[in-house]
N, C-alpha and C positions, 0 to 999 in steps of 0.2 A: 135218533141218538146222537150225540154231537161229536164233531171231527176231534181226534185227540193232535192236540199243535205240543211241537219241541218245546221243552222248558228252556228259557234262557238260563238258566246254569248249564245243561248238557250242552246249548249252541256255544257258549265260553266256553266250557270243556274241547268240544271239537276242535274250536280256534283254535287251541292253545297246541292240542297234540299236533294239528296240522304246521303251527311255527315251530315246533320241535323238531318235527320230522324233515322240514325245510332245512332246520339247521343242521341237523344231523349228515344230511345228505350233503351239503357243502364241506361240512368237516372230513366225510370219507371223501369227498373229491379233491380236497386239498393233500389231506395224509395219504393219497396214493400219487398224485403229482410229484411230493417231496419224496416218496418212495422210489420213483422211477428214476428221479434226479438223482439219487443217492446211489442207485445201482449204475445208471451211468458213467459216472466219476471214473478217472482213469487212477491205477494203484499208487501212482507217484503225485497226484491231487491228494489222495486220502491221506497219503505219508506226510504231504508236506503240511497240510491243517493239524496231524497229531502232532506233528514237533513245534508249531506253533502254538499250538496247545500246551503242551508240556514246557515251554520255555515261559509264556505268561505264567503258569503256575508255580512254576521252580520261582519266577521274580518275584511273584507275590509272597512266598513266603521267606525269601530274603528280604523284601523292603521290610524298613522301621517305620514305628507308626509315629504320628505325631508327636505324640507324649514320650516316647523315645526320644526323639533327636532334640526336644525340648531340656528333657534332663541331661544326655550328653551336651549339650551348646552349655548348659548352668556349670558343670564340671568342669568342661574346659576354660569357662569363666573363671572360675574361683582358683584351679591350679595354675593359670596363668597370673592371676595377680598374686597369689602365691609366690610364683620364682620369680616376680618383677620385686617384690618385698625382701628377697635373701639378700641380693648385693647391698642392698642397705643395713642391713640386720649384721652382717659382715664387718661393712666399716664402721658401723658404730660400737662393734666389741674390739676390733683395732684399736 
């Protein structure tokens, strides 16, 4: 009776499972390190980061888009042109 050998697809699957297990272990280690670092932070550090984040979010809400700025610039240029023409029209009417 011949010996049964492991089939190549099974060998590949085992290698794949071993790789995934190694990646999962590294990920768990990273999450644990980050959690420990987060717990070790002082209240003042956390509040500072929260305030900085809040400031960035509020600034983002108030920021104008490039399209809005361009539109406003065109409107201002048009108004400046109209204002410049006003004295000329009043002089011509007089």
